[in-house]
ZAMARGU-4260 file (C-alpha; in steps of 0.2 Angstrom, whole numbers, plus 5000, padded with zeros to 4 digits):
<rodrens>
0) 5351/5036/4983 | 5350/5054/4982 | 5337/5055/4966 | 5326/5043/4977 | 5329/5052/4993
5) 5324/5069/4983 | 5309/5061/4975 | 5303/5056/4988 | 5304/5073/4999 | 5298/5082/4984
10) 5285/5073/4978 | 5277/5064/4995 | 5284/5073/5010 | 5286/5089/5008 | 5268/5093/5005
15) 5265/5085/5021 | 5277/5096/5028 | 5287/5080/5034 | 5307/5080/5033 | 5312/5062/5028
20) 5326/5055/5040 | 5330/5037/5034 | 5323/5026/5021 | 5324/5006/5018 | 5319/4996/5002
25) 5310/4981/5008 | 5297/4968/5005 | 5286/4956/5014 | 5294/4939/5020 | 5290/4928/5004
30) 5283/4940/4995 | 5299/4948/4984 | 5290/4954/4969 | 5281/4968/4979 | 5294/4980/4986
35) 5290/4995/4995 | 5303/5010/5004 | 5298/5011/5022 | 5303/5030/5027 | 5307/5036/5044
40) 5299/5054/5045 | 5296/5069/5059 | 5287/5085/5057 | 5296/5100/5050 | 5288/5111/5063
45) 5287/5111/5083 | 5279/5098/5090 | 5290/5087/5079 | 5281/5070/5080 | 5290/5053/5072
50) 5281/5044/5059 | 5285/5027/5050 | 5278/5028/5031 | 5276/5014/5019 | 5277/5020/5001
55) 5274/5010/4987 | 5279/5015/4968 | 5265/5012/4954 | 5268/5007/4936 | 5269/5026/4931
60) 5285/5027/4944 | 5274/5037/4954 | 5276/5037/4974 | 5260/5034/4984 | 5258/5032/5002
65) 5251/5015/5008 | 5252/5016/5027 | 5255/5026/5040 | 5260/5020/5058 | 5266/5034/5073
70) 5282/5029/5078 | 5273/5029/5096 | 5264/5014/5093 | 5279/5005/5089 | 5282/4993/5104
75) 5295/4982/5099 | 5309/4980/5086 | 5317/4964/5080 | 5334/4964/5070 | 5335/4944/5072
80) 5355/4948/5068 | 5361/4945/5085 | 5374/4930/5079 | 5374/4932/5061 | 5371/4945/5049
85) 5351/4946/5042 | 5341/4956/5030 | 5325/4951/5039 | 5318/4963/5053 | 5302/4964/5063
90) 5292/4979/5068 | 5277/4976/5083 | 5263/4988/5082 | 5246/4982/5085 | 5253/4966/5076
95) 5268/4961/5070 | 5276/4965/5052 | 5289/4954/5045 | 5300/4963/5032 | 5316/4960/5023
100) 5328/4971/5017 | 5336/4975/4999 | 5354/4976/5010 | 5363/4976/5027 | 5368/4992/5027
105) 5352/5000/5023 | 5343/4989/5037 | 5357/4995/5049 | 5357/5013/5046 | 5335/5012/5047
110) 5336/5003/5065 | 5350/5016/5070 | 5340/5031/5066 | 5325/5020/5076 | 5336/5017/5090
115) 5338/5038/5091 | 5322/5044/5088 | 5317/5032/5103 | 5331/5041/5114 | 5327/5058/5109
120) 5307/5058/5108 | 5301/5042/5114 | 5311/5042/5131 | 5317/5023/5126 | 5299/5016/5126
125) 5303/5005/5112 | 5311/4988/5114 | 5326/4984/5103 | 5328/4964/5103 | 5343/4954/5093
130) 5351/4971/5089 | 5371/4971/5091 | 5376/4984/5101 | 5388/4989/5087 | 5374/4993/5076
135) 5366/5006/5086 | 5382/5012/5094 | 5395/5012/5084 | 5394/5025/5073 | 5385/5034/5087
140) 5399/5031/5100 | 5413/5036/5087 | 5402/5052/5085 | 5401/5053/5105 | 5418/5052/5107
145) 5423/5066/5094 | 5410/5077/5102 | 5416/5074/5120 | 5436/5080/5111 | 5428/5095/5105
150) 5419/5099/5121 | 5433/5096/5133 | 5445/5107/5119 | 5431/5121/5120 | 5430/5121/5139
155) 5450/5123/5141 | 5449/5136/5128 | 5436/5144/5139 | 5445/5142/5153 | 5463/5153/5147
160) 5452/5164/5140 | 5439/5170/5153 | 5430/5188/5149 | 5431/5199/5165 | 5418/5204/5175
165) 5413/5221/5179 | 5423/5223/5196 | 5436/5216/5188 | 5437/5228/5173 | 5433/5242/5184
170) 5449/5240/5196 | 5459/5237/5179 | 5452/5254/5175 | 5456/5263/5191 | 5473/5253/5190
175) 5478/5259/5173 | 5473/5276/5180 | 5484/5278/5195 | 5498/5271/5189 | 5496/5280/5169
180) 5512/5288/5172 | 5521/5273/5175 | 5511/5264/5161 | 5520/5273/5148 | 5536/5264/5152
185) 5531/5248/5152 | 5547/5239/5162 | 5543/5249/5176 | 5526/5246/5175 | 5528/5227/5174
190) 5539/5228/5190 | 5529/5239/5202 | 5515/5226/5197 | 5527/5211/5203 | 5531/5220/5220
195) 5513/5223/5222 | 5507/5206/5219 | 5519/5200/5231 | 5514/5211/5246 | 5497/5204/5242
200) 5503/5187/5244 | 5511/5191/5261 | 5496/5197/5266 | 5487/5182/5262 | 5497/5169/5269
205) 5495/5179/5287 | 5477/5180/5285 | 5476/5162/5282 | 5488/5158/5299 | 5479/5171/5307
210) 5461/5160/5304 | 5467/5145/5310 | 5459/5147/5327 | 5442/5153/5321 | 5443/5137/5312
215) 5445/5126/5326 | 5432/5135/5335 | 5421/5131/5322 | 5423/5113/5322 | 5420/5112/5341
220) 5402/5123/5338 | 5398/5110/5326 | 5403/5094/5336 | 5391/5102/5350 | 5377/5104/5336
225) 5377/5086/5332 | 5376/5080/5349 | 5361/5092/5352 | 5353/5081/5337 | 5357/5066/5343
230) 5348/5071/5359 | 5332/5078/5350 | 5331/5062/5339 | 5330/5053/5354 | 5316/5063/5362
235) 5307/5060/5345 | 5308/5043/5347 | 5300/5044/5364 | 5286/5055/5357 | 5283/5043/5343
240) 5281/5029/5355 | 5268/5039/5363 | 5259/5043/5349 | 5260/5025/5343 | 5247/5018/5358
245) 5236/5034/5356 | 5233/5030/5337 | 5230/5012/5340 | 5215/5017/5354 | 5211/5031/5339
250) 5207/5017/5326 | 5197/5007/5340 | 5187/5022/5342 | 5183/5025/5323 | 5180/5008/5319
255) 5166/5008/5335 | 5158/5024/5326 | 5156/5016/5307 | 5148/5000/5316 | 5136/5013/5324
260) 5136/5024/5310 | 5130/5006/5299 | 5118/5002/5311 | 5110/5020/5311 | 5109/5019/5292
265) 5101/5001/5290 | 5087/5006/5303 | 5083/5021/5294 | 5084/5011/5276 | 5073/4997/5284
270) 5060/5009/5289 | 5060/5017/5273 | 5056/5002/5264 | 5043/4997/5276 | 5034/5014/5274
275) 5036/5012/5254 | 5027/4995/5255 | 5014/5000/5266 | 5010/5016/5258 | 5011/5011/5239
280) 5002/4993/5244 | 4988/5002/5254 | 4973/5000/5245 | 4958/5011/5254 | 4942/5001/5260
285) 4932/5013/5249 | 4943/5008/5233 | 4941/4988/5237 | 4922/4990/5242 | 4920/4998/5225
290) 4929/4986/5214 | 4921/4972/5224 | 4905/4978/5219 | 4909/4982/5202 | 4891/4994/5202
295) 4891/5005/5186 | 4874/5009/5186 | 4877/5029/5188 | 4890/5042/5181 | 4896/5045/5199
300) 4901/5027/5204 | 4908/5024/5186 | 4920/5038/5191 | 4921/5030/5209 | 4926/5013/5201
305) 4936/5023/5188 | 4947/5030/5202 | 4948/5014/5210 | 4955/5004/5198 | 4966/5018/5194
310) 4971/5015/5213 | 4973/4997/5211 | 4985/4999/5196 | 4995/5009/5203 | 4998/4998/5218
315) 5002/4983/5205 | 5012/4993/5194 | 5025/4997/5211 | 5041/4991/5206 | 5047/4979/5220
320) 5063/4968/5225 | 5059/4949/5220 | 5063/4946/5239 | 5049/4955/5244 | 5037/4944/5235
325) 5041/4931/5248 | 5036/4940/5264 | 5019/4933/5269 | 5010/4951/5270 | 5015/4957/5254
330) 5011/4940/5245 | 4995/4942/5254 | 4991/4960/5247 | 4998/4955/5229 | 4985/4941/5230
335) 4970/4951/5236 | 4975/4966/5221 | 4974/4951/5207 | 4958/4945/5213 | 4950/4962/5213
340) 4957/4965/5197 | 4950/4950/5189 | 4933/4951/5196 | 4932/4968/5189 | 4938/4965/5173
345) 4924/4953/5173 | 4911/4963/5181 | 4917/4978/5169 | 4916/4968/5153 | 4900/4962/5158
350) 4893/4977/5158 | 4898/4985/5142 | 4895/4972/5131 | 4875/4971/5140 | 4876/4988/5134
355) 4882/4984/5115 | 4871/4972/5114 | 4856/4984/5119 | 4863/4997/5108 | 4863/4984/5095
360) 4845/4978/5097 | 4836/4995/5096 | 4823/4995/5083 | 4821/5008/5068 | 4810/5019/5069
365) 4796/5016/5055 | 4796/5030/5041 | 4782/5041/5037 | 4773/5041/5022 | 4772/5061/5019
370) 4789/5064/5027 | 4799/5072/5012 | 4816/5075/5020 | 4829/5064/5020 | 4839/5062/5038
375) 4851/5052/5041 | 4850/5043/5059 | 4860/5049/5074 | 4868/5038/5086 | 4874/5054/5098
380) 4864/5047/5113 | 4873/5031/5111 | 4889/5039/5112 | 4886/5050/5126 | 4882/5034/5133
385) 4897/5025/5130 | 4907/5040/5132 | 4909/5039/5151 | 4918/5022/5152 | 4933/5027/5141
390) 4943/5029/5158 | 4940/5012/5161 | 4941/5008/5143 | 4961/5014/5144 | 4963/5006/5161
395) 4958/4990/5154 | 4970/4992/5138 | 4985/4993/5149 | 4978/4980/5163 | 4973/4966/5150
400) 4976/4971/5133 | 4970/4951/5127 | 4952/4954/5135 | 4952/4972/5128 | 4957/4968/5110
405) 4939/4958/5110 | 4928/4971/5114 | 4930/4983/5096 | 4924/4966/5088 | 4908/4962/5101
410) 4905/4982/5098 | 4906/4980/5080 | 4895/4964/5079 | 4880/4973/5090 | 4880/4989/5081
415) 4883/4982/5063 | 4867/4977/5064 | 4860/4993/5070 | 4867/5002/5058 | 4862/4990/5044
420) 4844/4992/5046 | 4846/5011/5049 | 4857/5013/5032 | 4844/5001/5023 | 4829/5011/5030
425) 4839/5028/5023 | 4843/5023/5007 | 4822/5015/5006 | 4818/5033/5009 | 4831/5041/4996
430) 4826/5031/4984 | 4806/5034/4986 | 4810/5053/4988 | 4821/5053/4971 | 4808/5043/4960
435) 4792/5053/4969 | 4783/5034/4969 | 4779/5023/4984 | 4788/5005/4985 | 4775/4997/4974
440) 4782/5005/4958 | 4801/5006/4962 | 4804/4989/4958 | 4799/4992/4939 | 4810/5007/4938
445) 4825/4997/4943 | 4821/4983/4930 | 4821/4996/4918 | 4838/4995/4907 | 4848/5012/4906
450) 4854/5011/4888 | 4845/5000/4877 | 4846/4997/4856 | 4827/4987/4854 | 4814/4994/4843
455) 4803/5001/4856 | 4819/5014/4862 | 4830/5012/4848 | 4840/5028/4851 | 4847/5037/4866
460) 4836/5054/4871 | 4834/5065/4885 | 4821/5065/4898 | 4813/5076/4889 | 4809/5068/4874
465) 4805/5052/4880 | 4784/5046/4883 | 4777/5048/4901 | 4786/5063/4904 | 4777/5067/4919
470) 4783/5052/4928 | 4801/5057/4927 | 4808/5070/4938 | 4817/5082/4935 | 4834/5081/4928
475) 4842/5092/4944 | 4832/5081/4957 | 4845/5068/4954 | 4860/5080/4959 | 4851/5087/4974
480) 4845/5069/4981 | 4862/5062/4980 | 4871/5077/4986 | 4857/5076/5001 | 4863/5057/5002
485) 4881/5061/5004 | 4880/5078/5015 | 4870/5064/5029 | 4882/5051/5027 | 4898/5061/5031
490) 4892/5067/5048 | 4886/5050/5052 | 4901/5041/5046 | 4913/5055/5054 | 4905/5055/5071
495) 4907/5035/5073 | 4924/5039/5068 | 4928/5052/5081 | 4919/5039/5093 | 4928/5023/5090
500) 4945/5031/5089 | 4943/5040/5106 | 4931/5025/5116 | 4944/5010/5109 | 4961/5021/5110
505) 4964/5017/5092 | 4973/5034/5087 | 4985/5032/5100 | 4995/5016/5097 | 4986/5009/5081
510) 5001/4999/5078 | 4999/4989/5094 | 4983/4982/5092 | 4975/4971/5080 | 4954/4975/5083
515) 4948/4965/5067 | 4953/4951/5053 | 4944/4958/5037 | 4937/4943/5026 | 4947/4942/5009
520) 4931/4948/4999 | 4930/4963/5008 | 4946/4967/5006 | 4947/4963/4989 | 4930/4976/4987
525) 4940/4990/4995 | 4955/4989/4988 | 4962/5003/4978 | 4969/5004/4962 | 4985/5014/4956
530) 4971/5026/4947 | 4962/5030/4960 | 4959/5049/4966 | 4965/5057/4980 | 4954/5053/4991
535) 4955/5034/4991 | 4968/5025/5003 | 4984/5016/4999 | 4982/4997/5003 | 4994/4998/5020
540) 4981/5012/5025 | 4966/5000/5023 | 4974/4987/5036 | 4974/5000/5050 | 4962/4997/5066
545) 4952/5009/5064 | 4947/5006/5046 | 4944/4989/5048 | 4933/4991/5062 | 4923/5003/5052
550) 4922/4992/5038 | 4912/4981/5050 | 4901/4992/5057 | 4897/4999/5039 | 4896/4984/5030
555) 4879/4987/5021 | 4884/5005/5017 | 4894/5002/5000 | 4882/4989/4993 | 4867/5001/4999
560) 4876/5017/4992 | 4881/5006/4975 | 4861/5002/4973 | 4857/5020/4975 | 4867/5024/4961
565) 4861/5012/4950 | 4844/5019/4953 | 4851/5037/4949 | 4859/5030/4935 | 4841/5023/4928
570) 4831/5038/4931 | 4837/5045/4912 | 4849/5039/4900 | 4863/5052/4904 | 4860/5054/4923
575) 4877/5044/4924 | 4884/5061/4921 | 4876/5068/4934 | 4880/5054/4946 | 4898/5059/4942
580) 4901/5075/4943 | 4892/5074/4961 | 4903/5060/4968 | 4917/5070/4960 | 4914/5086/4968
585) 4907/5078/4983 | 4924/5069/4985 | 4935/5081/4984 | 4926/5095/4994 | 4926/5082/5008
590) 4944/5080/5006 | 4949/5098/5007 | 4937/5101/5020 | 4947/5103/5038 | 4930/5097/5047
595) 4933/5080/5039 | 4947/5066/5048 | 4961/5064/5039 | 4959/5045/5035 | 4939/5045/5035
600) 4932/5029/5030 | 4918/5037/5021 | 4932/5045/5008 | 4937/5027/5005 | 4919/5022/5001
605) 4916/5037/4990 | 4932/5034/4983 | 4926/5017/4977 | 4910/5023/4971 | 4917/5037/4961
610) 4927/5021/4953 | 4910/5014/4949 | 4902/5027/4944 | 4917/5032/4929 | 4914/5013/4923
615) 4896/5019/4923 | 4899/5033/4913 | 4911/5025/4901 | 4900/5010/4897 | 4886/5025/4893
620) 4897/5032/4881 | 4903/5015/4875 | 4885/5013/4871 | 4883/5029/4864 | 4897/5027/4852
625) 4892/5010/4847 | 4873/5015/4842 | 4882/5030/4833 | 4896/5018/4823 | 4880/5006/4819
630) 4866/5018/4813 | 4860/5016/4796 | 4853/5029/4785 | 4839/5023/4774 | 4841/5025/4754
635) 4828/5036/4752 | 4837/5050/4764 | 4836/5067/4753 | 4847/5076/4764 | 4848/5085/4781
640) 4856/5082/4798 | 4859/5064/4802 | 4850/5057/4819 | 4867/5052/4825 | 4875/5070/4824
645) 4858/5078/4833 | 4860/5065/4847 | 4880/5070/4848 | 4873/5089/4850 | 4861/5084/4866
650) 4874/5074/4875 | 4886/5089/4871 | 4874/5102/4878 | 4868/5092/4893 | 4886/5085/4898
655) 4891/5105/4896 | 4877/5110/4908 | 4881/5097/4920 | 4900/5100/4921 | 4897/5117/4921
660) 4902/5119/4938 | 4912/5103/4941 | 4930/5104/4947 | 4938/5090/4936 | 4932/5086/4917
665) 4944/5075/4911 | 4933/5060/4908 | 4920/5072/4900 | 4935/5077/4886 | 4940/5061/4884
670) 4920/5055/4880 | 4919/5070/4868 | 4933/5066/4860 | 4929/5048/4859 | 4910/5053/4852
675) 4917/5065/4839 | 4929/5051/4832 | 4912/5039/4832 | 4900/5053/4823 | 4916/5058/4811
680) 4919/5040/4807 | 4900/5037/4803 | 4899/5051/4791 | 4913/5046/4781 | 4906/5029/4779
685) 4890/5038/4770 | 4903/5038/4754 | 4901/5018/4752 | 4882/5018/4757 | 4869/5019/4744
690) 4859/5035/4744 | 4847/5043/4731 | 4854/5060/4736 | 4870/5066/4734 | 4883/5059/4748
695) 4894/5074/4748 | 4879/5085/4750 | 4874/5074/4764 | 4892/5075/4772 | 4896/5092/4767
700) 4879/5099/4777 | 4883/5089/4790 | 4902/5094/4794 | 4895/5112/4791 | 4882/5109/4806
705) 4896/5100/4818 | 4909/5114/4813 | 4895/5129/4820 | 4890/5119/4833 | 4909/5117/4841
710) 4911/5136/4837 | 4896/5141/4846 | 4901/5128/4862 | 4920/5133/4862 | 4926/5118/4871
715) 4944/5116/4870 | 4946/5097/4871 | 4937/5099/4852 | 4948/5111/4845 | 4956/5098/4834
720) 4940/5092/4829 | 4932/5107/4827 | 4947/5112/4813 | 4946/5094/4805 | 4926/5098/4802
725) 4927/5114/4793 | 4940/5105/4783 | 4930/5090/4777 | 4914/5104/4774 | 4927/5112/4763
730) 4933/5098/4755 | 4916/5088/4751 | 4907/5107/4747 | 4921/5108/4732 | 4917/5089/4725
735) 4899/5093/4728 | 4902/5110/4716 | 4913/5100/4705 | 4901/5087/4703 | 4884/5098/4697
740) 4895/5111/4689 | 4896/5101/4671 | 4879/5098/4670 | 4874/5115/4663 | 4890/5114/4648
745) 4893/5094/4650 | 4898/5093/4630 | 4909/5108/4631 | 4916/5102/4647 | 4921/5086/4637
750) 4926/5093/4622 | 4940/5104/4632 | 4945/5090/4643 | 4949/5081/4629 | 4959/5096/4622
755) 4970/5096/4640 | 4973/5078/4639 | 4980/5079/4620 | 4990/5094/4626 | 4996/5084/4642
760) 5002/5071/4631 | 5013/5081/4621 | 5004/5089/4605 | 5008/5104/4604 | 4993/5118/4607
765) 4996/5124/4588 | 4993/5109/4582 | 4977/5102/4593 | 4966/5110/4579 | 4972/5098/4566
770) 4964/5082/4575 | 4949/5078/4569 | 4938/5076/4583 | 4946/5092/4591 | 4945/5103/4574
775) 4938/5121/4572 | 4921/5114/4565 | 4919/5102/4579 | 4923/5118/4593 | 4909/5128/4583
780) 4897/5114/4582 | 4898/5113/4601 | 4898/5130/4605 | 4881/5131/4594 | 4873/5120/4606
785) 4877/5131/4621 | 4868/5150/4617 | 4866/5164/4632 | 4848/5158/4634 | 4852/5139/4636
790) 4866/5142/4647 | 4855/5153/4658 | 4842/5141/4657 | 4853/5126/4663 | 4858/5137/4677
795) 4841/5142/4683 | 4836/5122/4683 | 4853/5118/4693 | 4850/5130/4706 | 4832/5123/4708
800) 4839/5107/4709 | 4851/5112/4723 | 4840/5121/4732 | 4826/5106/4733 | 4839/5095/4742
805) 4850/5106/4754 | 4843/5107/4771 | 4834/5124/4775 | 4839/5124/4794 | 4859/5125/4789
810) 4857/5139/4775 | 4870/5134/4764 | 4861/5140/4748 | 4870/5156/4747 | 4886/5148/4751
815) 4884/5132/4738 | 4878/5144/4724 | 4892/5157/4725 | 4904/5141/4726 | 4897/5136/4710
820) 4897/5156/4702 | 4915/5157/4705 | 4920/5139/4699 | 4909/5142/4683 | 4918/5158/4680
825) 4934/5149/4683 | 4929/5135/4669 | 4924/5151/4658 | 4941/5159/4659 | 4950/5142/4657
830) 4938/5138/4641 | 4944/5154/4633 | 4961/5152/4636 | 4962/5137/4629 | 4952/5142/4613
835) 4966/5158/4611 | 4981/5147/4614 | 4974/5132/4602 | 4963/5141/4590 | 4972/5155/4588
840) 4968/5167/4572 | 4951/5155/4570 | 4939/5169/4578 | 4930/5155/4586 | 4921/5163/4603
845) 4909/5159/4617 | 4891/5164/4613 | 4892/5172/4629 | 4902/5184/4638 | 4910/5187/4655
850) 4898/5201/4660 | 4882/5187/4654 | 4888/5178/4665 | 4887/5188/4678 | 4870/5196/4676
855) 4864/5176/4674 | 4867/5173/4690 | 4862/5191/4698 | 4845/5189/4691 | 4844/5171/4695
860) 4849/5174/4715 | 4836/5191/4713 | 4821/5183/4706 | 4823/5169/4722 | 4823/5182/4736
</rodrens>
């Protein structure tokens, strides 16, 4: 027990500043396997509060607090041991906990501890049921008896030995001083004290006998005082009866005053309610006439109707008690208000619908033939005509939301027809200005394919290289016209969006207004993909009322803009690059502009057009790659730069010029890498072609040309292709040099190739000359066939052949001839080394020396300069 007690205090309660008072091992009724320890603890510091803690023991013999209850929340203790001993007991907090103790003694000690704490800290608020008195009093009573005995004994001792007061101490000192001579003789001193005490006793008795008369007199005075008190009580009783009647009269007066105050209060409240009804349900005669007539023909009358409508709403929105509606006057006034409201709603809706229809039927002015400036239509006058009715639209929205929701549909249907006609005329004028022609020849341009692989137009080319150059506008005209179109469309769409948001109150509470139901087809066309640029809106934003309404009003804008972009793409083969750059820059400029609305409808449309432009650009690049990959070189080709390499240069030059000021060029970089890959693939395919000219020479020239071109352009995305072109150029240069180098000394080259083969097979170098085919005599015969003059003549023939087939534009002749010289010198040194190693001491040497070779090459080079 001591070990358990110490462990609990050390591990559980001391860290919590708690002091353990009692413990009992328990388990829940019917669950003996799960044993716990109930502990009674108090705070170690004041104010001390008692707690009941349930502690569990885990497998590692570690104690863990499971539950804790303040003892103040304990309501009842049921010991269940009134007649017989039992280990069960109940503790009732918010619910009843049934426990079974491990022993009866622990249970009694635990309940006794609870009883003590109940009396000490809780003022006996806990109810103890079925607990024998011996359990809570036995040990306690014995301890109390012992405590009472000890207290009695201590009190007797205290009474026997009381401490002297200061006065007694002073008297004692004075007495000691007075009898100081006698004190030395203790017997005489004691006798003197005894005599003095006897004298004092006699004096006290005489004083008591003399005061008996005074006591008798005091008793008589007390009797007289009691009689006087009785008389005063009788008088007070009379006064109390008199005051009782007065109190009844005052209560009656108070009740009458309360009734009077209640009557006055009721009259005041009734007057306030009457004034409230007459004031708030009063609509002036002018307002009634304005609502009845519904005249909206002028701005002043519109203001009068607006004020009347707001006053009517104020009267109808007053919160009145349901009982007041049963009053005849109130009911008649409410019926009149409802009639005025419905009549004015009908008049206003009819008037505003007529305005919508008149604006929708407005005729589009015919374009003048000589007009050379593109101007988008303006609806400022239409908006100014309708903006006066904005307060009435707000009133109608609050008064009748159902009727209000139909007006945006009517507006979109009527104004949509007007915008369709104006947008079509606008784009017809833009196409005419772009092509510099009239409508008679416009269809011919639209019918021409942008990219074709047919014989009349066998390859893609720039406008400068096509026939009929006079009929094709400058390449900058596409950019200029497209920028002007986008510049004119932005204020048109922004102004319309600003107007409908203000007029139809779409920006105030867009979630509560279901303005339009866009068809599934249009919804699919405006859906943005995850790869859209930042200007395109997500699907959740495309369902907003403003965007839905603008989609129906500008239903023809996207198709017409798509058709105009098709015309721009067909102006010349590479105009899709100009369209892509112009759209991209315009979209991002519009998105970053503070003047454009954050959810501009035009941003969504241009985002879709940008995706279309990217698709057209990718198709153009794909067609060009396909043509390059499928390009065939004729077998009669002697050399020079391949046609598709020139077309690649043309595309890169044109695209770099177009994208020079572009904000983004990711698509162009991808196209450059793709086209460069196709060009490299087509050049590599020449190795399997049956050409009269040397394949390595052609590939060397084209890779050299591409490398020089890319070095000049300094395009970052093509740095890898530039390094690859240089590597391939060097590789094919080596192959070309090695192939043609064996022609001047062909037999000598074959002889020493055989010598190296024998050495590689394991034949010793000094034994090679003993083979018949590679004897010293055979070596002398081969060397005799190549005297110095013959070598020089062979080199001159090789130089003329190389100069004949190499393209003069690339100026590769000096480079190739220098490589030939270096390789020839290397072979000569190799032949001399083999002669020294395999034919040592034979005295065999070449007919020409190193100095002769250098002089041959120098003379050939100088003779052609």
